N, C-alpha and C positions, 0 to 999 in steps of 0.2 A: 462521519462518515462517507456514501458516496453522494453526493448529492447535483440537485439542477447546480448549473454556473448562471447565477443570476450575475448582471455587472450592467454597466452602461454600453453594452453593446452595443456594435449597430444592426439593424433587419437583418442586415446579408450575413453578420456574425452569429449571429444567433440562429439563421435555418441554418448554416455549417455547422452548430454543434447540437441541432440537432438529428442531422440527418446523419450523424457520429455515431450520436449516442441510438437510433432505435435502427443503425446496421450490426448494434452488439445486438440484437435481440437475437438472433441467429449466432451461429459457431463463431468462435475469437480463439487468436490467438495465444493460449496460453505456455508459460513457464515444462521445463519440460520436468520430472520427476517419477522417480519410483517407491511406490506402498513397501517399505522393510516387513515392518508388521502389524496385526491390527488388534485391538485390547476391546478383549468383548462386545466390541461393532461401538463404544463412544469415544475412541479416539485414532488414529493412526500415526505411525511413524516413518516420518518420507523423506526420500536423499532425492536436493533437488539441482540439479546443473547450475551452472555460473550462468549469471544471465546480467544482461546490461538494463539499467531505470533512469530516468529522469525524475529530480523527485524534489522537492522543494519543504520546508522544514516551517513549525511552529509551535507556539506556547503552549499548553492548555494547564489551567489552574480547576483543581480539583474543585475549587468552591463555587467555578462556575454552573456547574449543574443545579445548583441548592439557589443562583439569584439570577434566573434566568437570563446569563450572557456564556457566550459572548455572542453577538448579533451574527445575525443572518452574513451578512456581508461578508465578516471577520470568517466563518464559520469556512464558507462557500470558497473566501480567496486561493487556497495552497492549491484545488483544485481546477479554478479557473485557470490560473495563472500555466499547469500543465495543460488542459486544452486547447488552451491557447498554442503552446508549442506543438500539440499535434498536429493544428489547423494549420500551421506553413509560419509562428510564428520563431524560426530557425533558420540556421546558414545555407544559400538554396532553397527556402519555402519552401519545402519536399510534406507534403500532406501524408497521416499517416495512420492507420489501422487502430482502431485502440482494443487492448490485451486484456485480460482479467486472467487471475481480479488482480483491480485496481488493491494497491497492501500500506497499510501505517506503521510504522515503526513507532514504540513508544520507550522512551528512555526518560531517566530520571534529568531533571533539566540545571541540581542541587539550588534550587531558591530555596524565598523562607518560608514559603507557602508550602511550598512541596509538588511545584509547580513540577509541568511531565515535559518535553520534549518530542514535538510528533513530527517523521518526518511522514511524507504522504510521494508514496511514489506510482506511478505505471511502468509494468517492461516494455520498453520498446521492442517493434518487428522485428520479425530473425533476419529482416532481408534490410536493417538495418543497426546491425549490432556491429559488423566489421568497421562503418564507416555512419558513426552515430554524429549528427549532423551541432554544431554548437547552440546554444538555447540563445535566441537576441534577447530573453529578459535576465539578467545578470543576478534575481534569485534561484535561478530552474538550472540544477548545476545535474551534471551526468556521470552515474556509477556502477563501475564497473560492481557486482556483487557475487561473492564467488560462493563455490557449490556448498550444501548444510544441507543438516539431519535436524529434522524440525518433528514436533510432536504437533499434530493439527486435530484440535475440533468442532464442529461447525454446531452453528445457533441461528434462528434462525432470526426475522425482522428486521426492520430500520433498524442499526443498527448507527449510532452515533459517539462521542466519543464516554458519556457517563456508561451507557453498554457493556461497551470497550472494554470499560474498568473494570467491569461488573463480572463481566463473562471469563473474565483473567484469572479475578481472583476466584473464581470458584474453579475452573480447571486449570487451577496452582494446588489445589485441594483435593483432585482428585489426583492426580502426581503425585502429591506426596503421599499420599492414601496408599497409591500403589508403589510404593518404594521408588520413584523416577527421580534423576535428576537432572535438571533443567538450568540454565544458566537464567536468575533470575533478576536482573541488570537493565536487560530490554524484551518486549516480544509485538508479536505482530498482530495486527488485524486486518483480515483478509475480503474483500467483498466483491462477489462472481458476477452482481447483478447489478443493472442502474436501474433510474429511479421511477422507468415504467413500469418498471415489473411487481405487479400487489402482492403475489403471492405465490409463496414455498422459495420466500428466499432463504438466497445460501450468501453465511457469512462464517467465519471461521476464527480462533483465535491461533496463534502458532507457537509457542515455545525451543529456541533453539538446546539440542541436546549436549547436555555436560559431558565433552569427550575427557577422559582423564590425559588421554596421553596423543590424543588428535586435537590440535589448535585451530581452530574456526575464526581465519578472517575478518578483518573488518571487512565494511565495501569499500575500494577505491573510488575517488572520483577522480573522475579523467578534466583535466582542465585544459587538456588542446584535443582537436579531432585528430583521430589514428591515419598514420599513412596512407599511402593508397597500395 
């Protein structure tokens, strides 16, 4: 889920983070897309334009939900790394606006216990897309996400890994019943609200449309800063 970042940050850094979170209660930047079709109001088919994200990875063990793990610190760590980037832990010490949605991309990790790889991403504000500052943290990468067509279904409440996985199964059943083909080796959980919003929360599950003639390209990791 999109959590509070509770680390050993100094009071100054914590105040800075809360300023960023509170600023997102109003209007914030979002990636551009067009609605291609709606399906009985239950979900939408959308075409997203290419975008730039900062990302970091984590591994989700399906047994964690039943055993009370991971710890809060472990759960929050990926989000904290990305928060630190937009707070200025990047080349040039640029402070950036928080963009929504925050997205988790889930893919199989091919482990012995059925683990899932979770790639957490923040969209980069448009003014930084052409020249995105390099991260100071080696665990944070810059990714060029290609244009993609997705099916998106909304759901409410606070969404952790367990809820995202359950909503993914529910949405997959709906799509299968409608005869719609999607790529089943990956899905996204998108979060549109900060933890400060208590009611009418918005989350979404995204599946990439399975296109027979058009191959959706994977995200491109950018290891160097763009040229002037």
